[in-house]
Each structure stands twice: as C-alpha cells, then as structure tokens.
C-alpha positions in Angstrom: -6.7 -22.5 16.3 -8.3 -20.7 13.2 -6.5 -18.7 10.7 -7.6 -17.0 7.5 -5.1 -15.8 4.6 -6.1 -13.1 2.4 -5.7 -9.5 1.2 -5.3 -6.9 3.9 -8.7 -5.4 2.8 -10.4 -9.0 2.9 -8.8 -9.7 6.3 -9.7 -6.6 7.8 -13.4 -6.8 6.9 -13.5 -10.0 7.9 -12.0 -9.4 11.5 -14.7 -6.5 11.8 -17.2 -9.4 10.9 -15.9 -11.8 13.7 -15.6 -9.0 16.1 -19.1 -7.5 15.7 -20.8 -11.0 15.6 -18.8 -13.5 17.5 -17.5 -11.1 20.1 -13.9 -12.0 19.2 -10.9 -9.4 20.2 -9.2 -7.7 17.5 -6.0 -9.5 16.6 -2.8 -8.4 15.2 -2.8 -9.0 11.4 0.5 -10.6 10.2 2.0 -9.8 7.0 3.2 -13.0 5.2 6.6 -12.5 3.2 6.8 -9.1 4.0 10.2 -9.2 1.9 8.1 -10.1 -1.3 6.0 -6.7 -0.8 2.9 -8.5 -1.4 -0.5 -7.8 0.0 -0.7 -11.4 1.8 -2.0 -11.1 5.6 -2.9 -13.6 7.8 -5.5 -13.4 11.1 -5.2 -16.1 13.7 -7.6 -16.6 16.6 -7.3 -19.2 19.5 -9.2 -20.2 22.6 -11.8 -22.5 22.9 -14.7 -19.9 23.3 -13.6 -17.8 20.6 -13.1 -20.8 18.2 -16.8 -22.1 19.1 -18.2 -18.9 18.5 -16.6 -18.7 15.3 -17.4 -22.2 14.2 -21.2 -21.6 15.4 -21.2 -18.3 13.0 -19.7 -20.3 10.0 -22.0 -23.5 10.4 -25.1 -21.8 11.7 -28.1 -23.3 9.5 -25.9 -25.9 8.1 -27.8 -29.5 7.0 -24.5 -31.5 6.8 
C-alpha cells in the first residue's frame, strides 16, 4: 500500500502526476479529521502493478 498525506492542493497535483506518468487510476481522496475543519487529505494506492509503477517513478535514476 502507498499513501500520501498533504493539503488538498498538493494531493490533487500529486495524483495527477501519478495518473499521467504512472498510469494509476484516479482514487477518492479522504479528508483526515473532518470534524476539525482542516485541509488534511490522504491518497492511497494498492495493488502490485500500481505500487511497482509508483516506486519505479519515485526511484528512477536513484544511485542508492
């Protein structure tokens, strides 16, 4: 499982990159602690192919 937490603007932009570059599907963004009226959202991906595509994108050209 791959999850990212951030503001709605950041998560929306990040998801667009994952959809365009990694071929991931658009997922529902979940608001964290909606009772607190904050701008914290989470995006979660699962599945072997999606995770492998994301990891390849994140670690492409890594030397470690």
